[in-house]
C-alpha beads as a LAMMPS data file, in Angstrom:
LAMMPS data file: protein, C-alpha beads

81 atoms
80 bonds

1 atom types
1 bond types

-500.0 500.0 xlo xhi
-500.0 500.0 ylo yhi
-500.0 500.0 zlo zhi

Masses

1 110.0

Atoms # bond

1 1 1 1.657 -9.332 23.339
2 1 1 -1.068 -7.199 21.832
3 1 1 -4.102 -8.948 20.354
4 1 1 -5.664 -8.041 17.039
5 1 1 -8.720 -6.668 18.860
6 1 1 -6.453 -4.413 20.952
7 1 1 -4.738 -3.152 17.815
8 1 1 -8.070 -2.257 16.195
9 1 1 -9.171 -0.519 19.390
10 1 1 -6.016 1.649 19.455
11 1 1 -5.417 2.077 15.725
12 1 1 -5.404 5.548 14.224
13 1 1 -6.285 6.698 10.708
14 1 1 -2.644 6.331 9.518
15 1 1 -2.602 2.780 10.905
16 1 1 -5.699 1.883 8.892
17 1 1 -4.255 3.509 5.768
18 1 1 -1.063 1.493 6.157
19 1 1 -3.095 -1.684 6.489
20 1 1 -5.142 -0.815 3.397
21 1 1 -1.921 -0.065 1.490
22 1 1 -0.388 -3.383 2.508
23 1 1 -3.541 -5.266 1.516
24 1 1 -3.605 -3.347 -1.783
25 1 1 -0.072 -4.456 -2.645
26 1 1 -0.835 -8.055 -1.709
27 1 1 -4.118 -8.075 -3.654
28 1 1 -2.493 -6.591 -6.766
29 1 1 0.303 -9.162 -6.674
30 1 1 -2.080 -12.050 -6.004
31 1 1 -4.377 -11.026 -8.865
32 1 1 -1.337 -10.713 -11.133
33 1 1 -0.048 -14.168 -10.162
34 1 1 -3.381 -15.930 -10.712
35 1 1 -3.758 -14.278 -14.112
36 1 1 -6.677 -12.001 -13.296
37 1 1 -4.564 -8.884 -13.967
38 1 1 -1.883 -8.240 -16.550
39 1 1 1.260 -6.375 -15.549
40 1 1 0.865 -4.172 -18.609
41 1 1 -2.733 -3.268 -17.730
42 1 1 -3.952 -0.121 -16.044
43 1 1 -5.660 -1.906 -13.148
44 1 1 -2.381 -3.310 -11.799
45 1 1 -0.713 0.106 -11.988
46 1 1 -3.679 1.870 -10.377
47 1 1 -3.806 -0.657 -7.539
48 1 1 -0.092 -0.127 -6.893
49 1 1 -0.495 3.653 -7.030
50 1 1 -3.365 3.609 -4.523
51 1 1 -1.463 1.245 -2.229
52 1 1 1.589 3.495 -2.389
53 1 1 -0.509 6.567 -1.544
54 1 1 -2.042 4.757 1.434
55 1 1 1.395 3.798 2.730
56 1 1 2.552 7.412 2.342
57 1 1 -0.410 8.570 4.446
58 1 1 0.501 5.992 7.085
59 1 1 3.983 7.488 7.293
60 1 1 2.474 10.659 8.737
61 1 1 2.358 8.830 12.081
62 1 1 5.857 7.344 12.176
63 1 1 7.883 8.994 9.420
64 1 1 10.734 7.099 7.795
65 1 1 12.516 9.010 5.027
66 1 1 13.852 5.952 3.209
67 1 1 10.468 4.264 3.194
68 1 1 8.829 7.505 2.017
69 1 1 11.303 7.746 -0.878
70 1 1 10.582 4.125 -1.773
71 1 1 6.830 4.780 -1.835
72 1 1 7.223 7.981 -3.886
73 1 1 9.335 6.128 -6.457
74 1 1 6.874 3.202 -6.449
75 1 1 4.000 5.613 -7.069
76 1 1 5.930 7.380 -9.832
77 1 1 6.710 4.055 -11.522
78 1 1 3.032 3.107 -11.277
79 1 1 2.105 6.296 -13.130
80 1 1 4.815 5.895 -15.771
81 1 1 4.169 2.157 -16.209

Bonds

1 1 1 2
2 1 2 3
3 1 3 4
4 1 4 5
5 1 5 6
6 1 6 7
7 1 7 8
8 1 8 9
9 1 9 10
10 1 10 11
11 1 11 12
12 1 12 13
13 1 13 14
14 1 14 15
15 1 15 16
16 1 16 17
17 1 17 18
18 1 18 19
19 1 19 20
20 1 20 21
21 1 21 22
22 1 22 23
23 1 23 24
24 1 24 25
25 1 25 26
26 1 26 27
27 1 27 28
28 1 28 29
29 1 29 30
30 1 30 31
31 1 31 32
32 1 32 33
33 1 33 34
34 1 34 35
35 1 35 36
36 1 36 37
37 1 37 38
38 1 38 39
39 1 39 40
40 1 40 41
41 1 41 42
42 1 42 43
43 1 43 44
44 1 44 45
45 1 45 46
46 1 46 47
47 1 47 48
48 1 48 49
49 1 49 50
50 1 50 51
51 1 51 52
52 1 52 53
53 1 53 54
54 1 54 55
55 1 55 56
56 1 56 57
57 1 57 58
58 1 58 59
59 1 59 60
60 1 60 61
61 1 61 62
62 1 62 63
63 1 63 64
64 1 64 65
65 1 65 66
66 1 66 67
67 1 67 68
68 1 68 69
69 1 69 70
70 1 70 71
71 1 71 72
72 1 72 73
73 1 73 74
74 1 74 75
75 1 75 76
76 1 76 77
77 1 77 78
78 1 78 79
79 1 79 80
80 1 80 81
């Protein structure tokens, strides 16, 4: 099994972007749940949009069409919302 240190040693730019995107989604949801953000506010939408863009960049390494469509729709909904 690969250790965290090994992953960081071998990670590429898309890997880091995927990690940032994941952390962005988790942070946005956490801040929403603890009441720091409002779902109707711009900050929540912007955080989701940035996270979605990071995930899309990460897909340049291992492309998955269904996941890409999901992220494009998520980003679109973040802009509209």
